[in-house]
C-alpha positions as CSV (number, residue, x, y, z in Angstrom):
1,M,-15.8,-20.9,-27.0
2,Y,-13.4,-22.2,-24.3
3,R,-15.8,-25.1,-23.4
4,R,-16.1,-26.2,-27.0
5,W,-12.5,-26.4,-28.3
6,G,-10.3,-24.3,-26.0
7,K,-10.5,-26.7,-23.1
8,R,-9.2,-29.5,-25.2
9,C,-6.2,-27.4,-26.4
10,F,-5.6,-26.4,-22.7
11,D,-5.7,-30.1,-21.7
12,V,-3.2,-31.2,-24.3
13,A,-0.8,-28.4,-23.8
14,G,-1.0,-28.8,-20.0
15,A,-0.6,-32.6,-20.0
16,V,2.4,-32.4,-22.3
17,G,4.0,-29.7,-20.1
18,L,3.3,-31.5,-16.9
19,L,4.6,-34.8,-18.3
20,M,7.8,-33.1,-19.3
21,L,8.2,-31.4,-15.8
22,A,7.1,-34.5,-13.9
23,S,9.1,-37.1,-15.9
24,P,11.8,-37.4,-13.2
25,A,9.1,-37.9,-10.6
26,L,7.3,-40.5,-12.8
27,V,10.5,-42.5,-13.1
28,L,11.4,-42.3,-9.4
29,V,7.8,-43.3,-8.3
30,A,7.7,-46.2,-10.8
31,L,11.0,-47.5,-9.4
32,L,9.9,-47.1,-5.7
33,V,6.6,-48.9,-6.4
34,R,8.4,-51.7,-8.3
35,V,10.9,-52.2,-5.4
36,R,8.5,-51.8,-2.5
37,L,5.4,-53.5,-3.9
38,G,6.6,-55.5,-6.9
39,P,4.9,-55.8,-10.2
40,P,2.7,-54.4,-11.7
41,V,3.7,-50.8,-11.1
42,L,0.4,-49.4,-12.5
43,F,-3.1,-50.0,-11.2
44,R,-5.8,-49.9,-13.9
45,Q,-9.5,-49.7,-13.1
46,A,-12.7,-49.1,-15.2
47,R,-14.2,-45.6,-14.6
48,A,-17.1,-43.7,-16.2
49,G,-16.1,-41.0,-18.6
50,R,-18.1,-38.5,-20.6
51,E,-21.6,-39.7,-21.3
52,G,-20.9,-42.7,-19.1
53,E,-18.4,-44.2,-21.6
54,V,-16.2,-46.6,-19.7
55,F,-12.4,-46.2,-19.9
56,L,-9.4,-47.5,-17.9
57,I,-7.9,-45.1,-15.5
58,H,-4.1,-45.4,-14.7
59,K,-2.5,-44.9,-11.3
60,F,0.6,-45.9,-9.5
61,R,-0.1,-48.8,-7.2
62,T,-0.4,-47.8,-3.5
63,M,-1.7,-51.0,-1.9
64,R,-0.4,-54.5,-1.3
65,A,-2.0,-57.3,-3.3
66,G,-4.2,-59.8,-1.4
67,P,-7.2,-59.9,0.8
68,G,-8.4,-57.2,3.2
69,E,-9.9,-53.8,3.2
70,D,-8.3,-51.1,1.1
71,A,-7.4,-49.1,4.2
72,E,-5.5,-52.2,5.6
73,R,-3.6,-52.9,2.4
74,L,-2.6,-49.2,1.9
75,T,1.2,-49.0,2.4
76,P,3.2,-46.2,4.0
77,L,4.6,-45.4,0.5
78,G,1.0,-45.5,-0.8
79,R,-0.1,-43.0,1.9
80,R,2.6,-40.5,0.9
81,L,1.9,-40.9,-2.8
82,R,-1.8,-40.3,-2.2
83,A,-1.3,-37.3,0.0
84,T,0.7,-35.6,-2.7
85,A,-1.4,-37.1,-5.6
86,L,1.8,-38.5,-7.2
87,D,-0.1,-41.8,-7.7
88,E,-2.3,-39.9,-10.1
89,L,0.4,-38.7,-12.5
90,P,-0.1,-41.6,-15.0
91,Q,-3.6,-40.1,-15.6
92,L,-1.9,-37.4,-17.7
93,W,-1.8,-40.2,-20.3
94,N,-5.7,-40.4,-20.0
95,V,-5.8,-36.7,-20.6
96,L,-3.7,-36.9,-23.8
97,R,-5.9,-39.8,-25.0
98,G,-9.0,-37.5,-24.6
99,E,-10.6,-39.7,-21.9
100,M,-10.0,-37.1,-19.2
101,S,-9.4,-33.4,-18.8
102,L,-7.1,-31.5,-16.5
103,V,-10.2,-30.1,-14.7
104,G,-13.5,-31.8,-14.3
105,P,-15.5,-34.1,-12.0
106,R,-13.3,-37.0,-10.8
107,P,-14.0,-40.2,-12.7
108,L,-16.0,-42.6,-10.5
109,L,-16.9,-46.3,-10.8
110,P,-19.4,-47.0,-13.6
111,E,-21.8,-48.7,-11.3
112,Y,-22.3,-45.5,-9.2
113,A,-24.2,-43.9,-12.1
114,A,-27.3,-46.0,-11.3
115,H,-27.5,-44.2,-7.9
116,Y,-27.2,-40.6,-9.2
117,T,-30.1,-38.2,-9.1
118,P,-30.8,-36.4,-12.4
119,R,-28.8,-33.4,-11.2
120,Q,-25.9,-35.6,-10.1
121,A,-25.9,-37.4,-13.4
122,R,-25.0,-34.0,-15.1
123,R,-21.4,-34.7,-14.1
124,L,-21.3,-37.2,-17.0
125,A,-21.9,-34.5,-19.5
126,V,-18.2,-33.5,-19.5
127,R,-14.8,-35.3,-19.5
128,P,-13.8,-36.3,-16.0
129,G,-10.8,-34.5,-14.6
130,L,-7.5,-34.9,-12.7
131,C,-8.9,-32.4,-10.3
132,G,-12.3,-30.9,-9.9
133,L,-14.3,-28.2,-8.1
134,A,-15.2,-30.7,-5.4
135,Q,-11.5,-31.7,-4.9
136,S,-10.6,-28.0,-4.6
137,R,-13.0,-27.8,-1.6
138,G,-11.2,-30.6,0.4
139,R,-10.5,-33.6,-1.8
140,N,-11.9,-36.8,-0.2
141,L,-13.0,-35.1,3.0
142,V,-16.0,-33.6,1.1
143,P,-19.1,-35.8,1.7
144,W,-20.7,-37.5,-1.3
145,G,-23.8,-35.3,-1.5
146,E,-21.8,-32.1,-1.4
147,R,-19.2,-33.5,-3.7
148,L,-21.7,-34.4,-6.4
149,E,-23.4,-31.0,-6.1
150,W,-20.1,-29.2,-6.7
151,D,-19.6,-31.4,-9.8
152,A,-23.0,-30.4,-11.1
153,R,-22.2,-26.7,-10.5
154,Y,-18.9,-27.1,-12.4
155,V,-20.7,-28.5,-15.4
156,E,-23.0,-25.5,-15.5
157,R,-20.2,-22.9,-15.7
158,I,-16.9,-24.0,-17.3
159,T,-14.4,-21.2,-18.0
160,L,-10.7,-20.9,-18.4
161,A,-10.5,-18.6,-15.4
162,G,-12.5,-21.1,-13.3
163,D,-10.3,-24.0,-14.4
164,L,-7.2,-22.1,-13.4
165,R,-8.6,-21.3,-10.0
166,I,-9.5,-24.9,-9.4
167,L,-6.0,-26.0,-10.4
168,L,-4.4,-23.5,-8.0
169,R,-6.7,-24.5,-5.1
170,C,-5.9,-28.2,-5.7
171,A,-2.2,-27.5,-5.9
172,R,-2.4,-25.7,-2.5
173,L,-4.2,-28.7,-0.9
174,L,-1.6,-31.1,-2.3
175,L,1.3,-29.1,-0.9
176,R,-0.4,-29.4,2.5
177,G,-1.0,-33.1,2.0
178,R,-4.6,-32.8,3.2
179,G,-7.8,-34.5,2.3
180,A,-6.4,-37.6,0.6
181,S,-8.7,-39.9,2.5
182,M,-11.9,-40.0,4.5
183,P,-11.2,-41.2,8.1
184,G,-11.2,-45.0,8.2
185,H,-10.9,-45.4,4.4
186,A,-8.1,-45.6,1.8
187,T,-9.9,-42.9,-0.1
188,M,-13.7,-42.6,0.4
189,A,-16.6,-44.8,1.4
190,R,-18.4,-46.3,-1.6
191,F,-21.1,-44.0,-2.9
192,D,-23.6,-46.9,-3.5
193,D,-23.1,-48.1,0.1
194,G,-24.6,-44.8,1.4
195,G,-21.1,-43.3,2.0
């Protein structure tokens, strides 16, 4: 029952509550990004949602514009925003729109789907999440194979208690500021490059 309609109610109530609580942080981060990096304040990128449907994810910008590897363009402000996941706050709008869930596999680039095994492709059976089972195990320090296996396991057993546990684990990791990036990368190596 939770998986069918309760999860969506939980998502909407949680996103509204978090937006209200986080509104001062949203304004402050938007101002900091505008002053330090200039416009635009938001970064938008196509990601694969449920059943592979493509949508635009919203994040606060963390990198300078221009050429270079992502890790080179990541600013000190960007590192702090990523460590605390404050750059992800605009995705609460994606949750309200029904494109994402509070908990679920993180939305990845659409082109990655061509490289999934049938088991890994199960992650596309649900809405992607702000945080997921894989993220609760170490965020971006979890290697791709393990990460996608955790995503498949999540899809097999979705419960309210499980979602609450994942949210608490992710909150603990964020408070420690750990796992925001794989060494040598702004986030992770590309999955389709064998990362």
